[in-house]
C-alpha positions in Angstrom: 40.1 9.2 -22.2 36.9 7.0 -22.4 36.7 4.8 -19.3 36.5 1.3 -20.1 34.4 -1.2 -18.3 35.4 -3.9 -16.6 34.3 -7.7 -17.3 34.9 -7.7 -20.8 35.0 -11.4 -22.1 36.6 -10.6 -25.6 38.1 -8.1 -27.8 35.2 -7.6 -29.3 33.3 -7.5 -26.3 35.6 -5.0 -24.8 35.2 -2.7 -27.6 31.8 -2.9 -27.8 31.3 -2.2 -24.0 33.9 0.9 -24.7 31.7 2.2 -27.1 28.4 1.9 -25.1 30.2 3.8 -22.2 31.4 6.4 -24.3 27.5 6.8 -25.5 26.5 7.1 -21.9 29.4 9.7 -21.1 28.1 11.5 -24.4 24.3 11.6 -23.1 25.3 12.6 -19.6 27.8 15.5 -21.0 25.2 16.8 -23.3 22.3 16.5 -20.5 20.2 14.1 -22.4 20.6 11.3 -19.7 17.5 11.0 -17.5 16.1 14.6 -18.4 14.5 16.5 -21.0 12.6 13.5 -22.3 9.5 15.8 -23.4 6.2 15.2 -22.5 5.6 11.8 -21.1 2.5 9.5 -20.0 2.5 8.5 -16.3 3.8 5.2 -17.2 6.8 6.3 -19.3 7.8 8.7 -16.8 7.9 6.3 -13.7 9.9 3.8 -16.1 12.6 6.3 -16.9 12.9 7.4 -13.2 13.5 3.8 -12.1 14.8 1.6 -14.9 18.1 3.4 -15.7 19.8 3.0 -12.4 19.6 -0.7 -13.3 21.8 -0.2 -16.1 24.5 2.7 -15.1 25.7 3.1 -11.8 25.5 6.8 -10.1 29.0 7.5 -11.1 28.2 6.9 -14.8 29.6 3.6 -15.1 27.9 0.7 -16.8 26.5 -2.0 -14.8 28.0 -4.4 -17.2 26.4 -7.6 -15.5 22.9 -6.0 -15.7 23.6 -5.1 -19.7 24.6 -8.4 -20.2 21.4 -9.7 -18.8 18.6 -6.9 -19.8 16.3 -9.1 -21.5 16.3 -11.9 -19.0 15.8 -9.1 -16.1 13.0 -7.2 -18.1 14.8 -4.0 -18.0 12.3 -1.5 -19.5 10.4 -3.8 -21.7 8.5 -6.8 -20.4 8.3 -10.1 -22.3 7.1 -13.8 -21.8 8.1 -15.8 -20.5 10.0 -13.7 -18.5 10.5 -15.0 -14.8 11.1 -18.5 -15.6 12.0 -21.3 -18.0 9.4 -22.7 -19.8 11.4 -25.5 -21.0 12.0 -27.4 -17.8 9.9 -30.1 -16.7 9.6 -29.2 -13.0 6.8 -29.6 -10.6 6.5 -26.1 -10.1 6.2 -25.3 -14.0 3.5 -28.3 -13.9 1.5 -26.9 -10.7 1.7 -23.3 -11.3 -1.3 -21.7 -12.9 0.5 -18.7 -14.1 3.5 -20.3 -15.6 1.0 -22.9 -17.2 -1.0 -19.7 -18.7 2.2 -18.2 -20.0 3.3 -21.4 -21.8 -0.4 -21.7 -23.5 -0.1 -18.0 -24.3 3.1 -18.6 -26.0 2.0 -21.6 -28.0 -1.2 -19.6 -29.0 0.8 -16.8 -30.2 3.1 -19.1 -32.1 -0.1 -21.0 -33.7 -1.2 -17.1 -34.8 2.3 -16.6 -36.4 2.0 -19.7 -38.4 -1.6 -19.1 -39.4 -0.3 -15.9 -40.9 2.5 -17.9 -42.9 5.2 -16.5 -40.7 6.7 -19.8 -39.4 9.4 -19.6 -42.1 10.7 -16.4 -41.0 10.8 -17.6 -37.5 12.8 -20.7 -38.3 15.0 -18.6 -40.3 15.6 -15.7 -37.5 15.2 -17.7 -34.2 15.1 -15.6 -30.8 18.4 -14.1 -30.5 20.6 -14.9 -27.2 21.9 -11.3 -26.9 20.7 -10.0 -23.8 19.8 -13.6 -22.1 16.4 -14.1 -22.6 14.7 -16.7 -21.5 12.7 -18.2 -24.1 10.3 -21.1 -25.1 11.8 -23.8 -27.6 8.9 -25.3 -29.2 8.8 -27.6 -32.2 11.9 -26.6 -33.7 11.4 -22.9 -32.8 12.8 -20.6 -30.5 10.9 -17.5 -29.2 9.5 -15.0 -27.0 6.3 -13.1 -27.3 7.8 -9.9 -28.0 9.7 -11.9 -30.8 6.7 -13.1 -32.3 5.3 -9.9 -32.6 8.3 -8.8 -34.7 8.4 -11.7 -36.8 4.8 -10.9 -37.9 5.9 -7.2 -38.5 8.6 -8.3 -40.7 6.3 -10.7 -42.7 3.7 -7.9 -43.1 6.5 -5.5 -44.6 7.9 -7.9 -46.9 4.4 -9.0 -47.9 3.3 -5.8 -49.0 6.6 -4.0 -49.6 9.1 -6.1 -50.5 10.3 -4.9 -53.9 10.6 -1.5 -52.8 13.2 -2.6 -49.9 15.7 -4.5 -52.1 17.9 -1.5 -52.8 19.1 1.0 -50.0 16.0 2.2 -48.2 16.2 4.3 -45.1 14.0 3.0 -42.4 13.1 4.8 -39.6 11.9 3.0 -36.0 10.1 5.3 -33.5 10.1 3.7 -30.2 12.6 1.1 -31.3 13.6 -0.1 -27.7 16.4 -2.6 -27.9 16.2 -3.1 -31.7 14.5 -6.4 -32.4 12.6 -5.0 -35.5 15.9 -3.1 -36.7 17.9 -6.4 -36.5 15.5 -8.1 -38.4 15.1 -5.7 -41.1 18.7 -5.4 -41.8 18.8 -9.4 -41.8 16.3 -9.6 -44.2 17.1 -6.3 -46.4 21.0 -6.1 -46.0 21.0 -3.1 -47.9 18.7 -0.8 -45.6 19.9 2.0 -43.5 17.9 1.6 -40.2 17.6 4.9 -37.6 16.6 4.1 -34.2 14.7 6.8 -32.1 14.3 6.3 -28.5 14.9 7.5 -25.2 19.1 7.6 -24.7 18.4 5.0 -21.8 17.0 2.7 -24.2 19.4 3.0 -27.1 22.2 1.7 -24.9 20.6 -1.5 -25.0 20.1 -1.1 -28.5 23.8 -0.3 -29.2 24.6 -3.8 -27.1 21.8 -5.8 -28.7 23.0 -4.7 -32.1 26.6 -4.9 -31.5 26.3 -8.5 -30.5 23.7 -9.4 -33.4 26.2 -7.6 -36.0 29.8 -7.7 -34.6 30.7 -5.9 -38.1 28.4 -3.6 -38.4 29.0 0.2 -38.0 26.6 1.8 -35.5 26.5 5.8 -35.7 25.4 7.2 -32.1 25.5 10.6 -30.0 29.1 11.6 -31.0 28.2 11.5 -35.1 24.9 13.3 -34.3 26.6 16.2 -32.4 29.5 17.0 -35.3 26.3 17.4 -37.7 23.4 19.9 -37.6 21.4 18.0 -39.9 21.4 14.2 -40.4 21.1 13.8 -44.1 21.5 10.4 -46.4 25.2 11.1 -47.1 25.6 11.2 -43.3 24.0 7.7 -42.6 25.4 5.8 -46.0 28.5 4.9 -44.1 26.3 3.1 -41.2 24.3 -0.1 -40.9 22.4 1.8 -37.9 22.1 5.2 -36.6 20.8 5.7 -32.8 18.9 8.8 -32.6 17.7 10.2 -29.1 14.4 11.8 -29.0 15.9 15.1 -28.2 18.0 15.2 -31.5 14.8 14.0 -33.6 14.8 17.2 -35.0 17.9 17.0 -36.8 16.8 14.4 -39.2 16.3 16.1 -42.7 13.3 16.1 -44.8 13.3 13.9 -47.4 15.6 11.4 -45.3 13.5 8.2 -44.7 11.6 5.9 -47.1 9.6 4.0 -44.3 8.5 5.4 -40.9 7.8 2.8 -38.3 6.1 2.3 -35.1 5.1 -0.4 -33.1 2.7 0.4 -30.0 4.7 3.3 -28.8 2.7 6.1 -30.5 -0.5 4.8 -28.5 1.9 5.1 -25.4 2.8 8.7 -25.6 1.1 12.1 -24.6 -1.0 14.0 -27.1 1.5 16.6 -27.3 4.3 14.1 -28.4 2.3 11.9 -30.5 1.1 14.9 -32.5 4.4 16.7 -32.8 6.0 13.5 -34.4 3.3 12.7 -36.9 3.4 16.3 -37.9 7.0 16.4 -38.3 8.7 17.0 -41.5 10.7 13.8 -41.5 7.3 12.0 -41.2 5.3 14.1 -43.6 8.2 13.3 -46.3 8.6 9.8 -45.8 7.2 7.5 -48.5 5.3 4.8 -46.5 4.0 4.6 -42.8 3.7 1.1 -41.2 2.3 1.0 -38.1 0.7 -1.6 -35.6 -0.9 0.1 -32.3 -3.6 0.0 -30.0 -7.3 1.0 -31.4 -7.4 2.9 -27.9 -4.6 3.9 -25.7 -6.7 4.5 -22.2 -7.1 2.5 -19.9 -3.5 1.2 -20.1 -1.9 4.4 -20.7 -3.3 8.0 -19.8 -3.9 9.6 -22.9 -7.0 10.2 -25.1 -4.9 8.6 -28.3 -7.4 6.0 -30.6 -7.0 4.5 -34.0 -8.9 7.8 -35.4 -5.9 10.1 -34.6 -3.9 8.2 -36.9 -3.2 9.3 -40.6 -4.6 6.2 -42.1 -8.0 6.9 -43.4 -7.1 7.8 -46.9 -8.4 4.8 -49.1 -5.9 5.7 -51.9 -3.0 5.5 -49.6 -3.8 2.4 -48.0 -1.7 -0.3 -49.0 -3.0 -2.6 -45.9 -5.5 -2.3 -42.8 -6.6 -5.0 -40.7 -7.1 -6.1 -37.0 -4.2 -7.5 -35.3 -5.0 -11.3 -35.0 -5.5 -11.2 -31.0 -5.8 -14.0 -29.0 -9.4 -14.1 -28.7 -9.4 -15.6 -24.7 -9.8 -13.8 -21.7 -7.1 -15.3 -19.5 -7.9 -15.7 -15.6 -4.8 -15.6 -13.1 -4.6 -15.7 -9.2 -3.5 -12.6 -7.2 -3.7 -14.2 -3.5 -5.2 -17.5 -2.1 -8.4 -17.7 -3.9 -8.7 -14.2 -5.5 -8.5 -14.4 -9.4 -8.5 -11.0 -11.8 -9.1 -11.7 -15.5 -7.4 -10.3 -18.1 -7.5 -9.6 -22.0 -5.0 -8.3 -24.6 -6.1 -5.1 -26.1 -7.1 -4.9 -29.8 -4.4 -3.6 -32.1 -4.8 -2.3 -35.8 -2.0 -2.8 -38.6 -1.4 -0.5 -41.4 1.1 -0.1 -44.0 0.1 2.8 -46.5 1.7 5.6 -48.5 2.1 9.1 -46.6 
């Protein structure tokens, strides 16, 4: 019998926590937890060695409190404002240069979002409270830096591919993390079926986040995958979301996916993993490819992947291409005492086209 985590606050909460515990148990029993991740860049190897222990105890039991606060505590994925509440009018928020800089960055990101015509989407889909993130409330908006990015991704998708998505498309989000983009896509296009592909340790965050966002939604996970050698449209039809650990990516059938999306993580992969995904039958038989990634992965990630390696150069297949509207400033922050260091956001490209 599956163990039931303590700390549930309602019947739905108890059911959700039990489902997540069953997912963890399944991953551990199948040897997928904290192992067999494939070739990794050093940064992701360190994250996968460190972060799972914040969510699951050594005996396999969920750390429920950490799960509830995973966005506030920056588990796996950093975000801004992150470690402080930017809405409080405190002396430290006024005097601390780093805090002032973070708030300035957030308001500049919002200005870009509005300039691109995405303000209405942000009004419609304010930052969801699941995971208890610290967010900026500003001019009627509620958001974090990461939330703004995904609002912009949704805006691009809707602008250039809105009509084909009004039926029941299958959308695969590679490197989905805890599921902001799947949440937004499902909210905007209710008929969509969304496949989230990521490490098992991240998919339990997605199970929690999406379970909070859509209490009535059916979410398939490792138990459903283990009952079928191949994932087909017939299998995913009853579900809103399917959580696919990277170790089970090859179970996805050719011709399954309409839109293959990836935001940032292809550029964070080793060359071997990058090539494997983009040469897979799932990718090659998808109808559309939508990605936002670094122009050059190094030096942020120890990989030689650049924009030249992406399958985006056929003009007959291209629907949209551009540079991500990056913040033009160089930011300066204090490391210690009077020692300062400069930081710039790396340039990203955005692409949507036929495969």
